[in-house]
N, C-alpha and C positions, 0 to 999 in steps of 0.2 A: 605422287598424286596429291596435289594440294586441294583439299576439300574439307568441308565441315562435317562430312559424314564419318562416323566411326568405322574403323577397319576391324575385320576378323581375320583369323589365320588358321592354318591347319591345326595348330596347337589349341586355339581357343574356340574353334567352330562349334563344338558340342555344347559348351557352356553359353556362348553368345547367341547361338541360333536354335539348336535342337532343344535346349532346356528352357527357352524363353517362354514366359507367360503370355506375351503378346505375339501375334504373327510377326515374322521377320522377312522383309524383302532383301534378298542378297543380290547385290549388283556385282556380278563376275566381270572384272574389268582388267585393263592393262594400261600402263602409262603411254604406250605407243599407239593406242587405239583412238583414232580421231572421233568416231561415233560415240565412244565411251565418254570422251570429254564433253561432247555435245549434250548427252543425256544427264550428266552429273548435276547441273543446275536444276533440272526438272525434278530429279530425285531429292535434292536438298529442299525444294519447295514442298514436295509431297511429305517428306519427313517432318517438316515443321507443321504443316496443315493437319496431318493425321497422327501426331505424336501420342495421342491418347489411345489410338487403336492399332498402331503399327510402329515397328522399328525398321529403319533402313540402315544396312551396313554394306561396306564394300569389301570385296576379296580380290586381291591382286593375283591373277591366275599364274603369272610367272613365278612369283614367290611362294605360292601355295598349291603345288601340283596334286597333292593327295585329295583334297576336297574337290578340286577341279575335275579330276579323273573320276572320283566316286559319283559325281552327278552328271557325268558325260557332257561337260561343257565343251563345245567344239568351236563356237563363234562368239564374238563379243560385239556389243554388250549382250549378255544374257542376264535376265533378272528372274530369279526364282523366289516365289512366295512360299515360305515354310510356315505351317500351322501345326502345332502339337508334334513337332519333329518331323513332319512329312511335307514333301513338295506338293502343293495343291494347284499351282499354276505356274507356267513359265512363259516369259516374253523374250523373244530373241530379236535383236536389232534395236536401233534407236527409234523411239516412238514419241509422239507428242504426249503431253500430260493427259489429255482427254482419253487417249487410247490406253494409257497405263491405268488410269482411274477405272475405265470400263472393265479391264481385265481383273483388277483387284477387288472391286466393290462387292461382287457376289460372295467373296470369301471374308469380307470384313463387315458385311451388313448386320450380322447378328451381334456384333460387339458394341 
């Protein structure tokens, strides 16, 4: 997956996501997933625009089955927003930027 978004793994997930001071949007993705490739540029734009309020990371579901299973990810792309170590919202399927912004904003408004 060639992207500018940082990756997280089963081994680094707790430090990268659960212990983060900022909310973290985890993009559960796979190299073979067409809709995942379509949403990546949107997430890169979001990561740049919201860098002071939000981190965006990708997790390859094929290479990281433990986290994928733990959060019951069954379809891709799945984007889960973690805040203080807990999932506060999940978006399933490729969505336009406006829809992603609407889903995330209530959880970022206080930041």
